PADRENLUM-421517 format. One record per atom (N, C-alpha, C, O): x, y, z; residue in one letter. Coordinates in steps of 0.1 Angstrom, whole numbers, plus 5000, padded with zeros to 4 digits. Each point is the difference from the previous one (the first is absolute). Example, Ala and Ser with C-alpha at 12.3 -4.5 7.8 and 13.67 -1.06 7.14 Angstrom:
BEGIN
513249435078a 499150125000a 500950125000a 501050005007a 498650114986s 500950115000s 499250115008s 500550115001s 
//
This chain:
BEGIN
550074743847m 499650135002m 499050065014m 500150125004m 498849785003n 499750025007n 500550075012n 499550105006n 501949814996s 501350075010s 499750174995s 499250085004s 501949944984i 500250134995i 499050085008i 500050055012i 499449954980m 498850055004m 499550045017m 500150115004m 499549785004t 500450015009t 501250075008t 499650045011t 501549974987k 500750135005k 499750034994k 499049935001k 500650154988m 499450164997m 499149965005m 500049884997m 499050145011n 499150005003n 500350085011n 499850125001n 500749805008s 500750035005s 500750135010s 499850065010s 501149964981f 501450155000f 498450114993f 499850124999f 499849784998l 499250204997l 498850005014l 499750115005l 499749765000l 499150085010l 501250035014l 499650035011l 502049954986f 500950065009f 500050114998f 499550055010f 500850044984s 499550084985s 499350135008s 500350105005s 498749834993i 498950095001i 499550055017i 499450105003i 501249785006l 500150005016l 500950135001l 499850125005l 501249844990l 500850085004l 500450114993l 501150024996l 498050065003m 499950184990m 499050015005m 499850125003m 499149785002i 498950085009i 500449985017i 499350035009i 501949934990g 500249985015g 500950175006g 500050065011g 500749964978c 500750164996c 499150095002c 500250105007c 498349864983r 499550134994r 499550025023r 500250085008r 499349804992n 499050065018n 501550005006n 500450035012n 499849964986a 501150045017a 500350095007a 500550094994a 499349945020t 499650115006t 500850055006t 499650114995t 501249935010l 500650085011l 499349975014l 498849995002l 502349995008p 499849925012p 499550165008p 500650105000p 497949855007q 499250125007q 501049965011q 499250005009q 501549984995q 500649995016q 501349934997q 500349894994q 500650245013f 501649915000f 501450075004f 500550084992f 500249905021e 500650065005e 501450044986e 500449934991e 500150255017e 500749994987e 501849975013e 500249985012e 500750024974t 502050005012t 499950104992t 499150024992t 502250045011t 501350094992t 500849864993t 500749984990t 499149985017q 500549944990q 500049914986q 499149924999q 502050114989k 498949954984k 500749855001k 500749935008k 498750084980p 499949854993p 501649954994p 500750104995p 499849815006a 500749914998a 499249954980a 498949944999a 501750094993i 499949944993i 500649994988i 500650114997i 499649764991y 500750044989y 500150004986y 499249914996y 501250134997p 501350105002p 499950125012p 498850035004p 502050035000d 499550095005d 499950165000d 500750095006d 497949914980y 499750114995y 499750125012y 498850044998y 501950035014s 499350105007s 500950174997s 501250024998s 497850095004n 501250105000n 501049994990n 501250035002n 498249924985i 500350024978i 500050095001i 499550075010i 501249994977t 499550034985t 500349914992t 500949934996t 497650135003i 499249934984i 499650064995i 499350105004i 501249834978p 499650074987p 498650054997p 499249975009p 500550074987p 498250004990p 499749854990p 498949964999p 502149984996n 500049914992n 500249835004n 499849904993n 500650115020i 500549895004i 498849905004i 499050045006i 501249814991a 499249865002a 499550055019a 500250085008a 499149834990p 499250035012p 500749855010p 499849885001p 501150235006m 500649975013m 499649965013m 500050065011m 499349744982n 499549915012n 501149905008n 500949934996n 498450105018f 501349925012f 498749945005f 498850044998f 501849825011s 499549945008s 500350065017s 501250025002s 498349995003i 499550005011i 501149955009i 500149884997i 500750135012q 501149925010q 498850035018q 500150045012q 499349934981e 499250015022e 499449874995e 499749964988e 500149985028e 499249914997e 498150095003e 499450105004e 500349724988g 498650115009g 499149894988g 500749974990g 497649975011d 499149954995d 499450074991d 500449944989d 498850185007r 500850064990r 500250165001r 500450065010r 499250014974f 501350055005f 498950134980f 499349964991f 501350215017l 498550064991l 502050114997l 501150025005l 497950004980t 501650165004t 498950124988t 499249964992t 501250155010k 498950094993k 500950104990k 499550105003k 501049914992i 501250094989i 499050114998i 498849975000i 501450114999s 499850165002s 500950134995s 501150035003s 497650064986a 501150114996a 498950054999a 498949954997a 501650195008g 499050144999g 498449925004g 499649935010g 500050104982s 497949935003s 499649854994s 498849965001s 502349984992e 500149904998e 500749895003e 501350015000e 497749835006s 500349945007s 500349824997s 500350004988s 499849915015l 500049904994l 500249845018l 500949955008l 498250034991l 499849855009l 500749854995l 499649944989l 500950025016l 500949884999l 499949915012l 499750045011l 500549884984t 500449815012t 499949964997t 499249974991t 502249935020g 501049924994g 500950055011g 499950105007g 501049804993k 501049975009k 501050134987k 500450125003k 499949804982t 500250074995t 499250104987t 499149984992t 502150145011v 499450134989v 499749984988v 501149994994v 497849994997d 500449964987d 498850164997d 498950015005d 501850104988i 499550064997i 499550034987i 500949974992i 497550105000p 499949924984p 501050194993p 499950125002p 500749814992l 500250074988l 499450155001l 500350115004l 498549814986p 499150185002p 499850125005p 500050124998p 499449755014a 499950125012a 501650125003a 500050124999a 501049785005w 501150045006w 500050144985w 499650115001w 500949824988k 499650104993k 499850134999k 500650104998k 498049855007k 499250175000k 500650055011k 500550115001k 499449825006m 500550145019m 501350034998m 500350125002m 500849794994l 501250125001l 499350134985l 499550115001l 500749834990l 499650094989l 499550125010l 500550115002l 498249845003n 499050175004n 500750025010n 500049895006n 500650175000n 500549975012n 502050005004n 500749985010n 499750084972i 501350075003i 500450085012i 499150025009i 502150044994g 500050035008g 500550035016g 500950075005g 497349815001k 499250025009k 500949825008k 501249964999k 498049995007n 500749905011n 498749884999n 498850025003n 501849884992i 499449885003i 500049925015i 500550035011i 498749874985c 499350005018c 500249815000c 499949944989c 500449995023f 499949845002f 499750015014f 500850025009f 497549964990d 499949955013d 500049865001d 500049934990d 499749995029i 500549914993i 499549905014i 500350005012i 499149914981f 498749965022f 500549854993f 500349964989f 499649995025v 500349915005v 499249965007v 499750075010v 499549804987q 499849935014q 500349885001q 500349924992q 499550075025k 500749955006k 499249875009k 498950075003k 500849805004n 499249965005n 498450115003n 500250025012n 499450014987n 498550104995n 500250125001n 499150085000n 501949965001k 500550184997k 501550044995k 501249975002k 497750184989w 500250104992w 501650095007w 500150095008w 500849864983t 501050125002t 500650084987t 500849984990t 498350135016k 501250144986k 501150045005k 500350085009k 500749834979f 501550055006f 500250144994f 498950064997f 502650055000q 499850134997q 500050034986q 500949944994q 498550105001s 500450044984s 501250014991s 500750095003s 499549874991i 501049964989i 499650144990i 498950014996i 501950085000t 500050145004t 500950024981t 501149975003t 498950064985n 500649964990n 500150144995n 499150075003n 502049984988k 499150074989k 500350024985k 501150014993k 498249985004i 500050024986i 500050134987i 499150094997i 501649895000t 501950084997t 499550084979t 500049924991t 499750215006e 500250014985e 499949934992e 499249984991e 502249955016n 501849964988n 499349884996n 500149915009n 498950044971p 500149845004p 501649974997p 500950094999p 499249825001i 501049914999i 500049914986i 499349904998i 501850164992d 500249854990d 499349865000d 500349905006d 498550134988p 499249875000p 500449844997p 499449904999p 501450135001w 501249864992w 500949935005w 500950085001w 499549825002l 502049945007l 499849904993l 499049954997l 501950035002s 501749864996s 500749985007s 500850095005s 499249784998y 500749955011y 501049844994y 499749964988y 501749955022r 500049884995r 499649915010r 500949995008r 498349964994l 499449895011l 501149905005l 499749884998l 501550145010i 500249875003i 500749915009i 500750085006i 499549804999a 499749905004a 501350065013a 500750104999a 499549815011p 501350035011p 501249954996p 501150025004p 498349874984g 500849864997g 500750074985g 499650104993g 501749815005y 500350064984y 499649894993y 500150014988y 499349855016e 500149894998e 499050024986e 500349934991e 498250185005h 499349954989h 499950164998h 499050075003h 502049954992y 499950144999y 499650004981y 499550114997y 500549824994s 498649964992s 499050045002s 499250064992s 500649925022f 498550085000f 499850145008f 499450025010f 501350054983l 500250115009l 499150124984l 500350014988l 498750055022g 499050074988g 500750195004g 500850045009g 498350054981l 499650125000l 498749954999l 499449904997l 500650225008f 498650025008f 499650214991f 500650094993f 498049885013q 499550194992q 498849925016q 499749895005q 499950284997r 499849935011r 498650174993r 500350114994r 498449855010n 498850174995n 500050015021n 499649945009n 500850124990l 499950095016l 499250115004l 500450115005l 498449864992e 498950124991e 499449855002e 499850015012e 499949874985t 499649875010t 501349885002t 501250015000t 498049875001f 500849925003f 500449954983f 499850094993f 500249885006k 500549974978k 501149955005k 500450075010k 500249824986e 501649984999e 500349914990e 499649885001e 501050164990t 500049904989t 501849955001t 500850075007t 499649824984p 501449984999p 500250084984p 499250004991p 502150075008f 500550084984f 500649914996f 499650004988f 501549885014f 500649964998f 500449865009f 499850025012f 500949844986r 501149975015r 500249864992r 499349944991r 501950045015g 501049944993g 499949874995g 500549964989g 498649935022n 499149884989n 499750014989n 500549924993n 499050155004l 498850034983l 502249984988l 500349974988l 500550075026v 501349994987v 500749914997v 500249954989v 500350035028d 500249834997d 500550025013d 500350105005d 499849725001e 499350005013e 501250075008e 499850065011e 501949934982k 501250035008k 500350195002k 500950075005k 497749984986t 500350154994t 498750085011t 498850005003t 502950104999c 499650105012c 500050104998c 501050054995c 497650085011t 499750025004t 500150145008t 499450035010t 501750084981n 500550155012n 499550125001n 499050045006n 501950024988c 499050205003c 499350034992c 500249934990c 498850185007h 499450084993h 499650145000h 499450065009h 500849964983n 500250125001n 499050104990n 499749944990n 499750225012y 499150084992y 500650104997y 500950055007y 498750044979q 501150115003q 498050094998q 499049974992q 501150125015n 499650115008n 498149915006n 498850024997n 502249875012r 498649965006r 499149924990r 499249915004r 501050124982k 499449924988k 500349914995k 501249965002k 497849964991t 499849854994t 500949994987t 501049925001t 498750154988d 500250024988d 501850005000d 500849994990d 499350025019n 501750014999n 500849885013n 500050095009n 500549794998f 500149965003f 500549904996f 499949944989f 500950035026l 501149814998l 500449925012l 500350075010l 499749844990f 500849865008f 500149935002f 499049934997f 502650005011h 500349884998h 500149854993h 499149955005h 501449984988t 499449885009t 502049894997t 500750024991t 499549915016r 501349965004r 499849844999r 499049924998r 502150065006i 500349854997i 499949904992i 500849924997i 498050085000s 499449954983s 499450084991s 499050065004s 501549954987l 499250094989l 500350145003l 499250084994l 501549985012g 500650115008g 499650154996g 498949994994g 501450105005g 499850104993g 498950125002g 498949995006g 501850134987t 498750135010t 499049994984t 500349984988t 498050045020v 499549974990v 499050175004v 499450055010v 501050034969f 500350155004f 497549984998f 499549894996f 499850195007v 498850014998v 500250224997v 500150105007v 500049864977t 499550134997t 499450084986t 500550034989t 498849985014n 498450114990n 499249845002n 499249954993n 501250005017g 498549904997g 500149864997g 499249915000g 502650104995e 500749904995e 500849875009e 499550015011e 501249914990a 500749905007a 500349934997a 499649904995a 502550165010v 501449924985v 500849965019v 500250045012v 500049854979k 501349965013k 501850064995k 500349994989k 500450065018i 501050054996i 501149905008i 499749985012i 501149984985e 501549945011e 501050075003e 501050004992e 498950095021t 500150145003t 501750015003t 500950084998t 499049775008k 501749944999k 501249974990k 500049904993k 501350225008t 500449944994t 501849965007t 500350005012t 500849984977d 501749985003d 500350135008d 500950015008d 498350104989e 500550195007e 500049945009e 501049945005e 497550074999t 499350025012t 500649925013t 500650045010t 499149824984g 500649895006g 498749985010g 500049975011g 498950074982g 498949955008g 498649984999g 500150125002g 498349844997a 499350114999a 498450135007a 499250015009a 501450064977c 499150135006c 498349985014c 498849965000c 502350085010v 499050005015v 499250185011v 500750095002v 498349905001y 500250115014y 499250144984y 500250125001y 499549854994p 499550054992p 499550175001p 500950025008p 498750074991s 499850114993s 499950104991s 500950095002s 498249944985w 499350004999w 500050204995w 499250085005w 501549954989h 500150144996h 498350125000h 499250044992h 500849965012p 498750104998p 498550014990p 498849985000p 502850084989d 499550124985d 500749904991d 499450024989d 501549885010l 500850004989l 500149834998l 500549985011l 499549914983p 500749924997p 501149925008p 500949934996p 498750085014l 501449975002l 499949945016l 499350065008l 501649834996v 499749945012v 501850005006v 501049974993v 498950065019a 500850035010a 500749875005a 500550054990a 500049855015f 500249935000f 500949925011f 500749954991f 499750005019s 501949915008s 499449844989s 499149934995s 502250085007v 500449884993v 500849915017v 501050055007v 498449844995n 500949905013n 499949934995n 499249954992n 502350005016n 499949795005n 499950025012n 500750075007n 498149874996t 499250015014t 500449825003t 500049914992t 500450085025v 500149905009v 499550015009v 500250105008v 498649764998q 499050005011q 501549895018q 500749905000q 499050185010i 500149895011i 499050005004i 499150064994i 500449815023f 499649975005f 500750015009f 501249975000f 497850095011h 500850035015h 499549835007h 499049935000h 502150065005s 499149825016s 498950085009s 498849975001s 502350215006l 500050035012l 499450125002l 499650035011l 500350084979s 499950144997s 498150024997s 499249944991s 500650145019l 498250054996l 499850044989l 498950024994l 502650025001d 499950064984d 499649854984d 499449964990d 501150025016k 499149794994k 501450064984k 501249975001k 498350114987i 500550004983i 500750105000i 499550125000i 502149864999e 500050124994e 500549984983e 500549894997e 499550244991v 499750004993v 501150124994v 499750124998v 501849824998l 500650104992l 501149984983l 500149924991l 500350185013d 500550034986d 501349994997d 500750105003d 500249764991t 500949994996t 501250144987t 501250025002t 497950064988f 499650124998f 498850014996f 499449904997f 500050225001s 499650154994s 499750074988s 499449914994s 500650155003d 501250034986d 497750085003d 499149955007d 500950244981l 499150024999l 500250064978l 500750074992l 498049845009v 499950094983v 499150004994v 499449895001v 500250224992l 498750054992l 499849944983l 500750014990l 497649925013y 499449924989y 499050104990y 499050085003y 501649894984d 499550124990d 498449834993d 500149904993d 499050135014v 499449964995v 499249994993v 499049935001v 501250174984e 499849984985e 500749944997e 499749904993e 501950145015k 501349964978k 500249865014k 500649914994k 499250035024h 500649905002h 501349955004h 500549894997h 500350295012a 501150014998a 500650005008a 499550085007a 501649865000i 499650035016i 501650104998i 500949974992i 499250155021s 501850014998s 499850075019s 499150065006s 502549885000r 500550075013r 499150125001r 499750054989r 499850005024i 500050065000i 501850115013i 500850095002i 498649775001l 501650095008l 501249874999l 500149905007l 500450124988p 502049955001p 499949855004p 499250015009p 501249864990k 500149905010k 501350035007k 501150044996k 498249885018s 500450015011s 500149885005s 499049935001s 502450015004d 499449875006d 500150075018d 500349915007d 499650195000d 500550015015d 498650134999d 499850085010d 499249924979s 499050085000s 498949934999s 500149944990s 498650045017f 498749934999f 498850134996f 499650075009f 500049944979e 499350064999e 499049934997e 500049904994e 498650175013t 498849924998t 498450145005t 499950115003t 499149764994f 498650064996f 500150134998f 499950095009f 500149944980p 499550054994p 499350094998p 499249954991p 500250265012s 498750025004s 500550124991s 501150054998s 497350004996w 500050134987w 499050095010w 498949955003w 501850245004a 499050075000a 498950024987a 499949974988a 499750095020p 498350034991p 500150034979p 499649954990p 501450175017d 500550074988d 500949994990d 500250074990d 500649765017g 500849984991g 501550034995g 500849944993g 499350165014r 501750075000r 500549955015r 501050065005r 498449835001t 501449965009t 499649855005t 499049995006t 501949894991l 499849885005l 500550025017l 500950085003l 498549855006y 500049975005y 500749825007y 499249914996y 501950045012y 500749884996y 500049995015y 499150065005y 501949865004c 500349925010c 501249934997c 499949894994c 501750155009v 501249905003v 500450015012v 500150095009v 500449764988a 500949995015a 501949984994a 500849974991a 499150055017h 502350054992h 500349825013h 499849965012h 500850004979l 500349875005l 501349914990l 499649954990l 502150035017d 500849985000d 500049845003d 500349955010d 499249984976l 500449865004l 501349954999l 500749955010l 499650074979k 501750024996k 499849824991k 500749914999k 498650104998v 499749894991v 498650024987v 498850005001v 502250004985p 499550024988p 498649985000p 499549955010p 499850094981r 498250014996r 500149844992r 499149915002r 501850074989e 500949914994e 499649855006e 499249914997e 501650105011n 500149905010n 498649945015n 500249985012n 498850014980k 498949955003k 499949915012k 499250035009k 501449884992t 500149945014t 500650045009t 499350045009t 502450004993e 500550075009e 498850155000e 499150025008e 501050014987r 499150185003r 498749965006r 499650085008r 499249774990k 499349985008k 500550035013k 500050105007k 500649754996k 500549985011k 500750185003k 500149975012k 500250124988a 500850135009a 498150055006a 499449995011a 500150064976a 498950065001a 499149915015a 499450065009a 500749784991l 499150015010l 500550015018l 499350035010l 502849934991k 500050035006k 500250155007k 500550025011k 499050104976h 499650125006h 498750004997h 499850094993h 499449875008y 498850074994y 498950135013y 499250094997y 501249885015s 499750145010s 500950065000s 500150045011s 501250024978d 499950115000d 500450094985d 500750104997d 498449804995f 499350124987f 498850105007f 498849975000f 501650135005k 499350125002k 500150114980k 500850044991k 497249975015y 499650124979y 500350095005y 499550005011y 501250124987n 500250144997n 498249994986n 499549914993n 499950255011l 498950074996l 500950084992l 500550095006l 500249914971m 499850105001m 499350014984m 499249934994m 501550195002k 498750004983k 500850084990k 500950085000k 498649884994i 501350034985i 498850094991i 498949965000i 501550174991p 499450094999p 499449964984p 501049964993p 497950035000f 500149934986f 499450064991f 498849995001f 501650074989d 499650094983d 498849914996d 500349894995d 498850145007p 499449934982p 499750074994p 498850004995p 502450095002a 499450064982a 501549894999a 499749894997a 501650125006t 500949914996t 499949875005t 500949934995t 498550015012r 499749905010r 501849895004r 500449894997r 500050285013t 501149925002t 500350065017t 499450105004t 501049855001f 500250035021f 501150074992f 500649994989f 499450135028g 500950085008g 501149865012g 500049874999g 500750255011e 500349985011e 499149895011e 498850025002e 501849915003p 498949925010p 500650085011p 501250015002p 497750045006e 500750145014e 498649855015e 498850005000e 501949955006l 499550035012l 498950025009l 499950105006l 499149774997v 498650105010v 500250085009v 500150125003v 499849655003i 500049985012i 502049894999i 500549934991i 499850115025d 501149925004d 499849885011d 500849985009d 498249974989a 498949925005a 501449915005a 500150045012a 500849904987a 501349984999a 501049975010a 500649905006a 499350304993a 500650035013a 499749975012a 500950015009a 497949964993i 499149955014i 499749914999i 498949995006i 501749864986d 499949905002d 499249975001d 499549925009d 499650154977k 497749904991k 501249994988k 501250004999k 497449984990s 499449964992s 498850084996s 498950025004s 501950044983v 498050054993v 499949934987v 501150004994v 497549924998l 499949975000l 498350074991l 499350075006l 500549904984f 498650004994f 499850154999f 499050045005f 501950044987p 499650124997p 498650044994p 499649954990p 499750155018r 498650034992r 499450164997r 499050055005r 501650014987v 498550175003v 499249945001v 499749885001v 499650275000s 499150045000s 499050044988s 500850024991s 498349995005p 498950014991p 501350204994p 500950054993p 498049995022d 500650164993d 501850035005d 500350125002d 501049774998g 501749994995g 500150165014g 500450124999g 498849785018k 500250185008k 500649795008k 500149954989k 500149975018s 500349945009s 499849874990s 499249984991s 502049945017l 500649834995l 499449945014l 500050045011l 499349854984l 500349935012l 500649874998l 499949944989l 500950005022y 500949885000y 499849925009y 499450045010y 501249834989t 500549945011t 501250005008t 501150014995t 498749975019l 501250015005l 500249865007l 499149955006l 502549974992s 499849925004s 501649995013s 500750105000s 499749765009k 501250045007k 501349954982k 501050064997k 498349804993y 501150004995y 499649944986y 498849975001y 501650014985g 499249944990g 500050064989g 500750104996g 498349834998t 498850024986t 498549935003t 499050044995t 501249835017f 498949985000f 499350025017f 500549915007f 498750174998p 499350015007p 498550025003p 499450095004p 500349754992i 498949924997i 500249985024i 499450035010i 501749904986w 500549915011w 500250115011w 499849965012w 500650154986h 500850025014h 498450095010h 499650114996h 500049855012p 499450155009p 500350105000p 499350104996p 502249905008d 500150185004d 499650104985d 500250124999d 499549824994s 499850084983s 498850025000s 499149935004s 500950224991d 499650105010d 499850084978d 500849994990d 497650085012l 500050064989l 500750205005l 500150075010l 500049934981w 500550175001w 499750124989w 500150024988w 499750055021l 499850154989l 501450115002l 500750045010l 499449964971l 501250195001l 499350154993l 499249974991l 500850075010n 498950174999n 501150034993n 501050035006n 499249984976l 500550044993l 500650134999l 501150034994l 498150035013q 500150174996q 500750065017q 500750095002q 498849785009t 501150105019t 500849924988t 500650044991t 499049845013g 502049845006g 499549985011g 500649945008g 498350124993e 499249925020e 499949804996e 499549944990e 500950035018n 500749805000n 499149985009n 500550015011n 497649944990q 500849895013q 498649895005q 498850055000q 501449875003p 498849894997p 498850024996p 499650114996p 499549795006l 498750074993l 499249925014l 499449914995l 500450095020n 499749945014n 498649974993n 499649904995n 499850215005d 498549934998d 499849864997d 499349925006d 501550064980v 499949934992v 500949815002v 499749894996v 501150155008n 501249905005n 498949935009n 499050065006n 501649784994s 499649865010s 501650015008s 500950084998s 498849815012c 501349965006c 500649864986c 501149955000c 498250034994e 500149894990e 500750084988e 500350125003e 500349844981s 500350034993s 499050094989s 498850024999s 502050024995e 499250124992e 500550014991e 501250045003e 498749944984s 500250004994s 499850024984s 499050074999s 501649904983f 498849984993f 498750175001f 499049995007f 501250134984h 498550104998h 500850034991h 501149964996h 497550175002n 499649974986n 498550175006n 499050015008n 501650094983w 498850154998w 499649924995w 500649904997w 497750175002d 499249994992d 499750144989d 500850094998d 498049894997s 500550164986s 500150155010s 500650104995s 498849875020t 499650174996t 501350055007t 500550114999t 500049725012g 500650055007g 499250055017g 500350105006g 498749825000n 499550085003n 500049835015n 499750025012n 500749874982w 499749894998w 501449925001w 500550064991w 500649845014f 500349975001f 499349775003f 498949975005f 502049954989v 499549845002v 501949955006v 501150044996v 498849915012f 501449965002f 499749835007f 498949975004f 501949974995s 500149874996s 500549975026s 500850075006s 498549835001s 500450025013s 500049805004s 499949894994s 500450165019r 500149845007r 499549995013r 500149905007r 499150244998r 500049995013r 499049975000r 499650075009r 499249844985d 499449865001d 500049975005d 499250035009d 501649884994d 500649825003d 501949985001d 500649925006d 500150204984g 501449995002g 500449934987g 501250004995g 497849945001s 500449834993s 499750074985s 500950014992s 497350045003y 499850014988y 499550174992y 498950064999y 502649984995t 499050144995t 498950074994t 499850004987t 499150085024r 499150074994r 499850095002r 500450065010r 498550034976l 500350094990l 499150105013l 499049975006l 501650134995y 498950145008y 500550114992y 501050034994y 497650045010f 500150194992f 500250045010f 499749965011f 501050184985t 500350115014t 498850144992t 500050014987t 499250075018h 500150154996h 501450104999h 500949925004h 499750184994k 500250095002k 498850155003k 499250034992k 501350045024n 499250045002n 499950204991n 499949984988n 500050125014q 499950095000q 501350045006q 500650094994q 500149875017d 500950085006d 501349945006d 500850015009d 498849884974g 501949895003g 499749915004g 500749914995g 498350035013s 499749905009s 499949944992s 500250054989s 499449835012f 499349844999f 499449945007f 500449985011f 498449964984s 498649945006s 500849895004s 501149974997s 497749945016k 500549835005k 500249924987k 499050084997k 501249854992p 500149934992p 499449875000p 500449905006p 498350114984f 499449855009f 499749924987f 499850054989f 500349845014l 500649864992l 498550044985l 499150084997l 501649794997l 498949954985l 499149964999l 499849884999l 499250225000p 498449945002p 500249844994p 500949954993p 498050005012q 500149814996q 498549964999q 499550015011q 499349954979k 498749925003k 500549965011k 499550085007k 501049864998d 500449925011d 500850055013d 500949925002d 499150165006p 500450035009p 501749915005p 501150045002p 498149825000e 501149905000e 501650004990e 501149965003e 498550084990q 500449914985q 501750035008q 500649905003q 499850184997n 501250085003n 500749935012n 501249995002n 498049965005i 500149935011i 500649804992i 501249975001i 498049964995v 499649884988v 501150014986v 500549914993v 499750255005l 500649954984l 501650015004l 500550115004l 500349764993m 501049985005m 501049974988m 500749914996m 499050265000k 501550114991k 500150114997k 499050074997k 501849965003s 500450145006s 499450124980s 499649974989s 500950175020y 499250054986y 501750125001y 500750035010y 499649994973n 500749964998n 500250144988n 499649984988n 500950145013i 501150084998i 498150114988i 499650034989i 499749975030p 499150084989p 500150114996p 500850085006p 498149994979e 500150064994e 498350034996e 499149934996e 501250265011l 498550044998l 500050044980l 501150014994l 497049994995m 499650034995m 499450034997m 499049945003m 501050214987t 498950024999t 498949994987t 499150084996t 501449774997e 499049904990e 500649855011e 500949985008e 498049944985p 500149914994p 501049944992p 500350054990p 500249855013i 500949934980i 498949964991i 498950055004i 501049914990d 499449984988d 500349934992d 499249974991d 501749985011i 500749884987i 499549875009i 499950005012i 500049924980s 499949895006s 501150005009s 500950075004s 498349745000i 501249825006i 500349994993i 501250055000i 498649894992v 500549944990v 500550044988v 500249924992v 500450255005e 500750044987e 500749985012e 499349915006e 501350125000l 501150025014l 500249885001l 501149964996l 498249965009a 500749864999a 500949944985a 501049944997a 497950124996r 500350014980r 502050004998r 500949934996r 499050245011a 501250085000a 501149965002a 501050024992a 499149915026a 501049955011a 500449864993a 501049955003a 497949964985r 500449884998r 501249944990r 500549894997r 500050284997v 501049964992v 500749985003v 500450035011v 500649864976p 501249925008p 501150144998p 500850065007p 498849964980d 502350134998d 498950134997d 499850054989d 499649995029p 499950154990p 500750084994p 501249954999p 498650244994p 501349994994p 500850035016p 499549985011p 502050064984k 501350095015k 500050105000k 499550034989k 500850075017a 499950104999a 501450034995a 500849915001a 499850254994t 501050074993t 501350075010t 499950125001t 501149845005f 500350055006f 501050154997f 501150034996f 497750055009i 501550124991i 500650045010i 499550055010i 502349924984s 500950105010s 500250135002s 499050074999s 502450015005e 500050065003e 500550134990e 499750124999e 501549764991q 500250034994q 498950054983q 500150084991q 499049825013e 498949994990e 499350175000e 500050084991e 499549935022k 498550085007k 501050104995k 499450094995k 502349935005t 500850155000t 500250034986t 500050124997t 500249794993a 499450054987a 499250014997a 500050094992a 498849855011k 498150084998k 500050084995k 499850034988k 501250055033k 499950144997k 499950044992k 499950125000k 
//
């Protein structure tokens, strides 16, 4: 007991001294100025930040004995000590909200050999456009041996609070966790997948969770890559039979490809599945994504004759592996009538195969004017392709261009808009080429995009020491309220209800 009290008293004394030290810190009276900007991690310089973002803590990557950082905006300022700049949340929040539309500056002083040096100021802009306050993602280790430890997490972007809302090992040690998706970035209706052991799709509707077996004999696979209709209880899925290969020499390292893939429409209320497009062995449709008005479905398709029917799984897989670099996906769209829930004729939007490229992950902006997508050299798995970049298609003018202000020399992959269309989040491997981290960028009034910034962390070194990748980032306007216990209970159901397949003949008869 005495030992515990001694430790508590020591910690209390240290905390008091720390607070006194910070409060009494003053700027040096004498110092040399340099035109050089200080090296900091993350690189929070010349960026645009939302007024509701968590403190952008950073570490000073300069050699020195003492460090001082002055943070100022308007008439307000804050002075912090230490190589790691840990910004108090209340002071940061107040400073941002009181100075919307203005600049916020970081002035860094470093003492070395009893001499102080002031580096050039780092200036960032506080925009008037807030970002959706919640973000969800999957955290995944680089290997695939411990997939049961995959978790789905939600993060409050206004603080550093991160909580899991599902973990595969809560269901079974062999349960893997897969894609999650929301209706209109709200959490009263959302879904996620489990697979391997006790697989199925967990649908949460109006706060209640139920698992459905979406795999049918007619479709030949489970539903993946979801896109929830913005208004109706409908989800567009692709049905994919996926295989992996691991390169021994190529820097791309891993390839994921489909031996077949089709598009289906799932009725959440009726638990019914129907095909969006006719079944074809030579067309590989994937990555469905609704336009915000719910009247157009975008998707990607590759055309490749493997000369082996999909029913012959072994030979089909061998053929697909031989031609992995021949999968070139085009961007398509197909009209949808919400009143009759029927689709029209497909239309080509971007012929990427004609330029020997592959379009992936189409996402239409909330105003319906722009479409953000990934362009890679081939295939459906750009995470390991350093050439993978983000492109933007103007749906009104047809102008199509790479986002040079956003892209890097490493892979840019999965991305999503926030509800306003002023921000989007994307996955990038620009830090080290091995792990995906999350970056944010702001759309400026002239249509350009600001320099991306890394997801802020309480400890700025976390993005270095965390040996996991962020996967499938989704911005949300509200948090998930249903408990992790309820979601795990739904996912543990051993024999869930099975979706009913509705054939073309049945659909025609119902009309």
